[in-house]
N, C-alpha and C positions, 0 to 999 in steps of 0.2 A: 550159263544162267538161262532159265526158261523165260518165256514171255510173261508168265504169271509172276515170276520172281522179279523181273524188271519192272512190271507195273506196280507191284507192291512197294518196291524200293522208291519209286517216284512218288507214290501216293502216301507213303509213310509219314511224311512231314505234316499231314493233316490239313494242309491248305488246299484251296481249289486249284485244279489244273484244267486247262481248256483241252478240248478234243484235239485241236491242232497241235498243241504242245505235247500232249501225251503220246499221240501216235507218231509224231516226228522223232521222239526219243526212243520209241519201242521198235524192236525188230521182231514184232509178233503180229499175229492175226488180230484184226480189230475186235473180235469177239472175246478178247481176253477179259474184259470187264464182266461179261456174263459168266465166264468160267470162275472168276473170283467170287462172284455172288453165289454160285453153286457150292463153293467151298466154305460158305458161311460168312464171308466178308460183307459188311454193309457199306455200300458206296452210294452216297447221295448224288443224284444226277439232276441237273436242271438246265434250262436254256435261257440265256441272257445275252443281249447284244449280238444276236445272230450266231452265237457259239454255244456248243454243249459244254457243260462244266461237270467235273467229277471231283468228289471229295470223300476220302476214306473216313468213315465215322466209327467203324468197329472192325476188329479182326479177332477171330476166335483164338483162344490160347493155343499155342503150339504144343503138341504132345510129343515127347521124345520117343524115338523108335526103340522098341524093345531089343535088348541084347540077345544074342543067340543062347539057347539053352545048352546044357551039357551035351546033349545028343546032336548039337549042331543046327537044329531047326530054329527058326525065328517064330515066336508066338504071334498070333493074330491080335492079341489084346495086350495092353500095357501090364507090366508085372504087378502093379497094385490092384489090378482087376482080375488076376488069375486065381484059380482054385487049385487045390492039390492035384486034382485029376489032370489039369493042364500041364503040370510039371512032370508027372510020372508017366 
């Protein structure tokens, strides 16, 4: 499991988590929050009681990985976004 996956698993409950709690449970680089934000996740952050707090407010819908085509290649776009030229 990657650091981003670990962080999402912790934050998925939707409740606030302190910086101390989050990073004590992660085996990842502390910049994992910024990486999640770059992936489209909205993580509300604030400071209270001398601690930084993080709360997941939104995660983009996951897109299934496209299955390989008959020629064995994996398309760059999802099947519902493909044109006939992508398949031939």
